[in-house]
N, C-alpha and C positions, 0 to 999 in steps of 0.2 A: 500440611498434609499433601501427599503426592497425588497425581491425577487418578491413579489406579484406586487409591483409598477413597478419594472423593466420589468417584464413579460408583464404587461398591456401596458407599453409604447412601448415595442418592437412589440407587436401585432398591436397597432394602427399605428405605423410607417410602419410596413410591409404591413398592409392593404392599407395605403395611396399610398405606392409605387406601389403596385399591381394595384390599382384602376387607378392611373395616367398612368401606362404603358398600361393598357387596353384601356383607353380613347385615348391615343396617337395612338395605333394600330387601334382603331375604326375610329378615325378621318381620318387617312390615307386611310383606306379602303373606307370611305365615299367619300373622295375627288376623288377617282378613278372611282366612279360610273357614269353612264349615268344620265342625268336629270330625265328620267323616273323612274330609280331605286331609285334615291334619294327621289323622290316624294312618292314612295311606303312606304319607311321609315317614311317620314314626316307625311303622312296622316294615317299611322297606329297609330301614337301617337297623331294626331290631327284630328279625324274623323269629317267630315263636317256635317253629319246628313242630308244632302240634298237628298230628294227623288224625283223620276220622277213624274211629274204632271199626275194625272188621272182625268177622268171626266172633269169638267170645268177647263181650264187652270189656274194654279195659280203658278206664277213664283217668288213669294216673297222670298222663301228660296234661290233659285238659285241666284237671284239678290243680296241678302245680302251676300252670300258667295263669289261671284265673284268680285263685284264692288271694294272692297278695293284693290284687286290685279291688277286692270287695272289702268295704270298711264298716266298722261299727259306729253308728251315729247315736250319741247320747244327748238328749234334749233336757232343758231345765225350764220350768214354768213357775215364775215367782209372782205373777200378778194376783192381786186380791179382788174380791167381789164376785160378780156373777159369771166371769169367764170360766170356762170348763177346761179340764185337762184330760189328756189321754192317759189312762193307766198303762196302756201299751199302744203301740202304733196300730193295732188291729181293732181298737174298741169300737170305732164307727161301724166296722164290718160285723163285729160281734152282734151289735144291735140289730143289724140288718137280718141276721140269721137267728134272731130270736133270743139272744143272750140277755140276761137281766142287766139293767143299766147300773145297778148299785155297785157292781164290781168292776165296771168299766170307767166311762167318763165320770168324774166326780167334781164337786165344787172345789175351787181352789181353797187351800188352807193358807194360813199365814206363813207357814214354812214352805220352802221351795219343793215343788213336786218334779220328779224325774221320770223320763221314759226313754225308750230306745228303739232303734230299728237298724236298717242297713242302708248302704249306699254303694255305687259303682263308680270307680275312677275312669273317666273317659278321655282325659288328657294329661300328659305328664307335668303340666303346670298347675294342676290342682283343681280342675272342674270335676264335680261329683254329681251324678244324677241320683235321685231318690224319689220317694212318694211325697206328695203334698201333705198327706195326713200324718207323715212322720215328723215334719217340722212346723206344721201350721200353728201359729201363735206362740212358738217358742221364744223365750227371752234369750237363751244361750244355746248354741249348737256346737257340740264337740265331736270331732272325728278321730277315731282311733284305728290305726293300721294294724295289720297282722304282726308287724315287727315292733309293736308297742309305741311307735311314734304317735304323738298326739298333737292335734291342731284345733284351734278355734275357727269355725267356719262362718262365713257370711252368706247370707241368702241373696242369690242373684235374681231369682224369679220363682213363682210357683203358680200353678193352674189347677184350680179345683175341678175343672171340667174334664181333665184327663188324669187327675190325681198324680201329677208330676211336679217335681221341684228341681232346681239347680243350685248347687252350693259352690263355693270357692274357698280353698285354703291356700296358704302362702308357700307351700312346699314346691320344690323343683325336682325333676327327675323321678317322679312318682311312678309306681307300676300302673300299667294301663290295661284295661280289658278291651279286647278287640271287638269293634262293632260288626255285627253280622247283618243278614238280610232276612227279616221275618217273612217276606213274601215267598221265600224259598223253602220254609219248613213245611213238613208234611205230618199228618196224623199217623201216629205209630213210630215216629222218629225218637231215638234216644235223646234225652235232655238232662241237664244238671241244674240243680238249684243251690245257690250259695247265699249264706247269710249268717245272722247271729240269732238264732231262735232260742226262746225260753231262757234267756240269760246266758246261754252257752257261748263259747268262743267260736271262731270261724268254723263253719259246718258245711259239708257238701252232701247232698242227697241225689239220687238218680231215679228217673222214671221215664215215661214217654209222653209225647203230645197226645192228649186225649181228644181234643177238638180245637177248632179255630173259630174266630169270629163270634165268641160267646157274649151275649148281652145279658147281664144279671140284674139290672136296675139299681145298682149300688151307688151310683154317682148322682142320682136324681135329687139327693139331699143338697147337693151343691147348686141347685137351680133356683133357690130363693134369693131375695135381694140381699146383697152383701156389699161391704165396702170394697173398693178397688184396692188390692194388696200392693199396688205399685203407686199409690197416691191418688188424690182427688176424692170425689164424693161418692154417693151411692150409685151403683150401676145395676140396672135390671138386666139380668142375664137371661137370654132367650132360652125356652125350655129345650130347644133342640141343640143347645151348646154342648151338653155332655156327650162325650165320645166313649162308647163302650164297644170294643171289639177284641175281647180278651183271648189270649192263648190259654187254653185249659190243659193242666198237666196233672198227672198223679205222683210226680215227685213230691217228697214230703216237704210241706211248707207249713210253718207254725208262727205263733206270735214272735215278732222280732225279725222275721224274714222280710218284712215289708221294705221295699226299696232295694232289695238284693238282686242278684243276677240270675236270669235263666239263660243258659247257654246250650249250644248244640255240643255234639261229641267232639268237635274240633276246638272247642274253647271259645267260640264266637258268641257275643252277646246277641240273643234274639228276643229278650224281653226283660222287663223289670217287675219283679214279683209284687203283687198288690193286694190280693185278697184270698180268703179261703171260704169254702162253703162247708159249714160244720154245725151240727146241733149242740156241740159241747164247747165250742171255742178253740178246740185243738184239732189236729189233722184228722180228716175223716175221708181222704181220698180225692179231694177236689181242690186245686189251687188255680189261681188266675194271674196272668202276667200281661202287662201292656206291651204291645208289639214294638220292637226297637225301631222300626221304620217310622212310626208315629213319634217315638221318643226323639229321634234325630231332629225332626222338624221343630218340635217344641223347644228343645234346648238351644238350637241355632236362633230361634226367635228371641229367647231370653237375652242372649248375648248381643244380638244385632239391634233389637228394638227396645229391650227392657220389658216387654210383655209379649203375649201371643197374638199374632196377626192371623185371624181366622177368617176364611172365606165362607160365603153362604150362597146356597142356590136360591133360597126365597120361596119355599114351599112348606106346608104342613102335610103329612102323609100318614098312612096307616099300612101295616103289613096285610097282605092278602091271606085271609083265613078261608077255610071251607065255607063258613057261614057267610062271609062277604062275597065270595065267588058266586055262591048260590043266589044271594040277593041281587047282585048286579049282572049275573049271567056271564061271568068270566069263565074262560077255560084255562087261564094261567094259574099256576101254583106258585111261581116266583114273582117278585116284583113288589113295588110299593104303589099304592092307590093315592093319587093327589087329592087331598081334601080341600086345600085352599092355595091360591097363588098370591104372593105378596106383591102389591103394586110397586113397580119400580125395580123389582128384584131381577136377578139373573134369569130365572125361569120364565118370567113374563116377557123379558126382552127376547128370549129364544123361542117364544110361541107356545110354551107349555100352558095347558089349561086344566081346570078343575075336572076330574074324572079320568085323566090320562093315567097310564100305568108305566112307571119308570122301570125298565127291564135290565138295562145295562149301564155301567159307568166306566168309561175308558176301556170298553171291551170286556169288562168283568161282569158276569151275570150277578144281578142283585137278588141273592137268595133270602135277604132280610136286611133290616135297617142297619146292622153293624157294617155291612159292605159299603153302604153309602156314606155313613158317618165317618168311618176311618178314612176312606179315600178323600172326602172333602176336608177332613181334619188335617190331612197332610199337605194341604194347598193353602195358598194366601189370597188375599183380595187381588184381582187382577189376573190370576192364573185362569187358564182355559181348561175345561173338561169336556169330554165327549159323552153325550147322554143318548141312549136309545129308549124310545118310549113307544107305546101302543095307544092308538086312538081308533075306535070303531073297528077293532081287529086288525088294523094296518100298522106295520112297524115303520118308524121314521127315526132319523138320527139328526141331532143338532149339536152345535158347539156353544157352550155357555161360558161367559166371562163372570167369574165369581165377584160378588160385591162384599164390601165390608159391613160390619154390624152397624156402624153409624149410618151408612147409606140406607140400610134397611129400616132403621128407626125413622129416618126423615121421609123415606118413601111411603111408609105405612102410617104416618102421623094422621092421616085422614080417617083412621078408625076402621081399617079393614078387619074382617072376621078373624083372620089368623092372628092378627096382633091382639085383638080383644081376648081370644082364646088363650094366648100365651100369658097375657097379664093376669087373667083370672087364675090360671093354673099356678102361677108363681105366688099369688096371694093365698092359695089354699095352705101352703106351708106344710106339704106332706110328701111322702114318698110311697110308691106303689109297686107291687109285683103282680104278674098274672096269677090268678088262683089256679091251683093244680086241679087236674081232672078228679083226683080222689076227693079234694076239698069240695068241689062243686057237687059231687055225688052225695057227700055226707050231708050237705046243706040243702040238697034238692033244687039246685039252681043250674041254669044253662050258661051263665056268664058270670064274670066277676073279676075284680082286682082286689088284692089285699092291701090295706093300709099298713105299711111297715114302719113308718116314722112320722111323728107329728112334732113340728118344730115350734118352739116358742115364738109367740107373736103373730102366727098366721091364723087364717079364718078357722081351720080345724081346731086349733088350740083354743081360740076365743069361744067357740060354740061346743067345746067338750067332746069332739069326735075323737075316739080312742083307737090305739093300734089294734090290729087284728080284725077290725070291721072289713067285711067283704061287701064292696060296692058292686051292685049288679047293673045299675042303670044310672046315667047322668043325663038330666034334661030329657028323660024319656027314651034314651038310646042306650042299647046294651053295650057294655064295655068289657073288654078282655085284655087290653094292654094299656100301657101309658099313653100311647099314641091315640087310642080310642078315647081316653079321658079328655085329652086336650081337644080332640076334634068335637066331642060332644059339648064341651064348654063353649065352643063357638056358637051354639044354639041358645045360649042364655038370653032370656028376654026380661026386660025391665030390671036388669041387674039382680035377678033372683035365681040362684042355682038350686036345682031340685035333684035330690039323691034318693035312690032306693038301694037297700042292702040287707044283709043278715049279720047280726051280732055274732061274736065268737060262741055265744051260748045257744045260737040257733034262732033267736027272736028276730021277727021282721022289723026293719027300721026304715022310716021315711023322714027325710030332712029337707027343709027349705030355708035358705038363709041368703041375706043380701051380700053382694060383692063388697060394698062399702059398708062398714060398721063402725 
């Protein structure tokens, strides 16, 4: 071989080695990125060209860009015994809205039971986000794309406290839905809902954002003792773990839309459809989606840690109501009243005390508990948050370093009131929502929460407390919210809980029962 040929061969070989080494380094770097950073690279090379609608609404480009990335999820449940199956992914929510249980969850039969929902592809190598309730306890998860390709999916992680789950299929070069920014969405903005409702194929509906930061009490069922889905034994989940700060929309959402995409007019994902408010179980004007900024954090945690790393402030609190403001002499209408401070928690370390009013978090006004819970839910242990609070009418600011759940358990092992209240709440085995003004008027009461769910094995189940009971007082304290119930349980004496309420038929009810039974 002449020198020219040898030189050329050497150059080609060297270039190939250099290119291969570069690609190896590039791939490793790419694998370590968050889903949001991966998408920046993906969409830099694959621009969508989708523009926001102006003038008369035209969603054709957004629909064309998003639909291929929204998948149909089919689940199979073949276990026998006492396990329950979802007749549809919305059954747990139908029960919340008063639907009869007979047509929803049902006892497992000897033959496999199937259900379905939706999911959203967020990376071209096969990661798919959906709802926890779509895939919970499924023996087999099948994903079907709009082009009819079918994959069997594996579960990467699921989180009952946010109703999110992450799946992975083996496909490559899959269509991706672009992640948006849920902090930038506004009430009145056009949105699109994508999914596979009522057994139909890929479907798109349009509407507007009706509200933000909605708390509807639907995830409280997940606050009971449960097995750790990622292995290990029983974990007691703190009552404050559920994160509800839904985007409310009037875009049509029905059974099967669970886990599907809610996008803006530019085709950017702003939420994962999760629930409907309906007296019939089908669309009645109100749908709820999990904000995508919370979704980003949860799915990144699944990939990096295998479970959700959640930070905690370490307080129990209640929203300020006109009644509470009058009782305490407050002039504030926004904010959260601190009921108890957990020993060793972030709040105690920052100097927060019982009776303080939390008014802002990272500069955002705390108009209600969803503002705080979502902001903290998007952070991890060790992250810092800036909190503004009032004490004796004077406003102060502090920086808190969030603690992990295990740190709080260790710190509160001495039996602080907040821990006791949480433990008792979890043992009740029940879910609650505030009684409506109309309901209170009908029953002739000034306070009340409605028992919406009674879970097997809890105290309420053991002592025969039924759904529909309106609880007006707990341990002698009036209750109007879930937070009020927890706070009042902190006043439990000699392990006896005392309840007053009104039955669905209007009869007065008084109950006293032991925490241990």
